[in-house]
C-alpha positions, 0 to 999 in steps of 0.5 A: 599506620605501620600496618597500612603502609606495609599493606600498601607496599605489598599491593604496589609490589604485586600491582607492578608485577601485574602491569609488567606481565600484562605487557610482556610476552615472555616467561624467563626462569626468574619470572612467575605467572600468577592467576590474573597475570597475562602474557600478550604477544608483541602485536597484541593478537593473542594472550596467555593466562588463567581462565575459567570457561563458561560457568565453570569455576575451575582454572586452566592456562590457555591462549585466546584471541586478545582483541576479541571481546568474547574470550575465544580460547584456541589452546588449553595447557592443562585441559585434563588437569584443572585447578580448583584453588586459584589463590595459590596457583602459579606457572613458572619454568621448573625442573629441567626448563619445563614450564609447569603449573603448581597448585599451592605449595605442592612440589609436584606440578599439576601440568608441565611441558614435559620436554626432555632438555639436556640441562648442563653448564658445559658447552655441549648442553643447554644452560637452564638460565638461558631458556625462555618461553615466548608467546608469538603473534601467531598464537604459538607459545615457544620454548627457546634457548637464548644462546643458540636460538633453538626451538625446543618445544612449541604449543603448535605441536600439541593442539587441542580443539582448534587450528589457527593459521600456521598450525598443522594437522597430520603427522611427522614420522621423523619428529614423532609428532601427531597433530590432531584436534580433539573436541572439548567435553562441553562448553564449560569443560575443555577436557578431552571430548568424544570427537577427534579430527585427524589426517588418515589414509594410506596412499591418499590421505584425507581428514576424518572426524571420528567418535571412537572408531566410528567415522562421522565425516571426512573431507575427501582426498586432497585434489591438488588445490583443496579437499575433494569433498569440501567444494566451498574451499575452491572458491575461497578468496580469503584463505590459502591451503597447503598440503604436504605429503612426503616420506617424513611428513603428511600435513595440512595447514592454511593461511590468509590471502589478505594481510590484516591484523584485525581479521581472525580465523580458526578451524575447530571441532565443537563438542558435538563433532561439527567441523567449523571454519570461522572468521571474525573481524576485530570490531565484528559482533560474532564469528562467521562460519565460512563452512561447517560440516556435517551440514546436511544429510549427505555429509554424514559418512556412508549415508548411502552405504557401499556403491550408493550415492547421496544427493542432498536436493533429492527427497530420497537422498540415496541412489545406487550407482549404475549397475547396482541395486539396493541390497535391502530394497525394503529399507529404501522405502523407509529412506534408509539406504545405509546398507548400500547396494550390490551388483545387479550382475556379477562382473565377467572381467575382460569380457566386455566390462567397462567404466561409467563416469559419474561427474561432480562427486565426492570421491569414495573413501580412499582407505582401500585405494592406491595412488600412482602420481607418475600417471599423467593422463586419464587413459593411463589410469583407465588401463591400470584399473582395467588390467586389474580385475579387483579394481572397482573404479578410478579417478584422476588424483588431482583436478589438473588430471595428474595422478591416478587413484584406483579403488579395490573393494567397496566404493563408500561415502559418495555424494553428488555436488552441483558444483565442484567434486571430481569425475569418478569412473565405476566398473560395470558389466557389458549389459550396463554399458549397453543400457547407457548406450541406449539411453545416450541414443534416446537422449541425443547424446553429447560427444565430448572428445574431438574426432580423429581419423583412424586407419589402423586398429592399433591407433584406435582409443575407443572409450566404449568397447566395440562388441562383436556379434558373438558377445551380443548373442551371449549377452542377450541369449540370442536376442531373446525377448526376455533378455533384451537390453531394455526399452526406452522411447525408441524400443528395443536396442537391437531391433532398430536396424531391422525395423528401419530396413523394413521401413517400419522405424516408427514402431520403435516409438513408445506406444504410450506416446500415441500419435502426438509426435512429428513422424518425420522428426522422429524418423530423422532422429532414429536415422541419425541414431543408427548412423552414430553406431555404424560398425566402422569408425569412419562411417560415423559422423562428427558431432558438428555433422550430427548437429547439422543433420538434426538442424536440416542443414545437411543431408543424412547419408545412406545407412549401412548395417550398424555394429551388430554384424561380422565385418572387418572392423576398420578396413571396409573398402567402402568406408566413408571419410567421416571422422570417428566418435570416441566417447558417448556421454550425457548429463548423468553418466558417461560410458567409457 
C-alpha cells in the first residue's frame, strides 16, 4: 500500500507539471521541459515541444501550428542533432543563460542556443536568474532579460525550411545575421537538405533556390511591389509584402492583409526544392498552395540559355531574342535550348544600333546588372545604356517607372508572361531595327506615344534612329539584292517608294497571295505606310490621322520622297504641319 501511495504521489507530481507546461508559454531558469511537455503561445496559435517527424523514431524540439490537426512544423532546434532516447531528454536554461537540450545524464548538451551573454551579478551585466524564454503568438521563441526587457536571442534569426509572417529572408551586416531557408532531407528527416533559398544579387537583389552552387529557380528582382518573376503576387489580396534594402540590411518579409486568428500561412521550400506559399484556415482540411515554383518548364533557371526567352504555352518553349539565333541549331530541333543564342551580327556601337522592347517578361538574372535609383524616367535609362557599349539591355527598376537597371554581358533566364512582368529593352544592331520597322509597316503598327511639334533638332526624341543615306548604303551594300533588309507581305523595304513613284505599288505584294486581295485597299495601305516614314518629322501623320485615312474618313496627302535621301532633317521649307510620331511598336516587340 505504501508503495502504491508513493507511485500515486509521483504520478500526481509529474502530471501537475505537465498541466502547468501545457498552458504556459515561458521557460524560466527553474523550469524544465520534458518529452511530452509543450509550451503554448498566449493566443494558442503555436506550440513548442518534442516531436518525431513522419515515421521517424528520433526526437527533436520544434515549433508547430497548435490549431492545425496535422502537425505542421515551422522551426526545428536540433535538426542536425536528433535524440534517440526520449525517456531522459530535457530542455532547460543552462550555462550562461542558453536554452539547451540534454540527453540522459550527460552534462554536454545535444544542442543549445549558443548565444554569448555577459552573465554577472553587477549592474553592467545580466543576472542569469532574470532570463526567460517565451514563445510568442507569432511563432517566435525569444530570450529576454526580465529586468531590462532586452531581446538577446530569437528563433526567427535561425530559420529552417519555413518562413512565417514576421520572419525575414536576407541579411543584416550590422548584426551579422543571414536569414535563409534550407530544405529538410526528407519528410521523415528535418536535417539539412540539398536545397537552399536565399536573397542574393549585388545591386538588385532577388531570391534564388540553389542545389549546391547550381541555381534551380529565382524570383526575379524586386519591382517596388513584388518579385518581378512571380506575377501572381501582384493580385494577392490576402498577403502584403515588404522589401528593405539599405546599407545595413537587405531583407524580404510578408504579412496578412486580413486580421484573423483562424487563418495560417507559411512559405517553405520542400525536400525536392519546390518553393511553396500556402494558406490554411483552422477548420480546413488541408493546406492550399497560393503559389509554387518551379511550376512549369519555364520556371527552371536558364531553360533557354543566354539571350533566349521561354514561353510556357509554346510547344517549342524556347525562342531567341530579336537579333539573335540559336547557338547550336541542331539541339533546338530536339527542344533543347539550354545553350542559348548568339548575335546574328556583331554590334557596331554608336553606328545605328538601338533597342527593341520585350513586353511582359521576367527580367534577366541581375547578377551582372547595375541599378541607379536616381534615374526617374525611361529615356534617361536608355541614354545611360546607349552611352556604354558594354550595356546589353535596360529596364525600369520599379513598375512605376522609377530607377534604372542596366545589364552587362549575357541576358539570362528570361521568360514571357501573359500578364505581369516588365518591359525589357534589348540592344540590337541597325539591320535588326530595320527589320522591325518593316514588320511594323506590314502589320499597320500602333503608335504609342503622343505626337509633338518639333521645330529644332535638339528637341527631337526619336525612339528609333533616323538613318541617313550613307548608313543605309553601308547596311545594304549599296542596296544589293543579296543584302536587302528582308521581304514581307509588301516586298523589299527600300523598293517601296520606287515602285510607288513608278505607278507599280502592287508589285510589293507577295506573289503567293495571287490575285485574291482588294487592290485599292492594298494600295491605300502602302500609301499610308510610305506616308508614315517621310524624311521630315512634320510630314508624318498622327495616329488619329492614320486611322481616319485607313477608314476613308480623310484624304491621303500627296507623298514626298521618304527617309532615304540626303535632305535637311528638320527644316524643309515645304514641310506640312502634321505632328511627329515618336515610337513604332507592335504586340511583340517595340523598336526604340
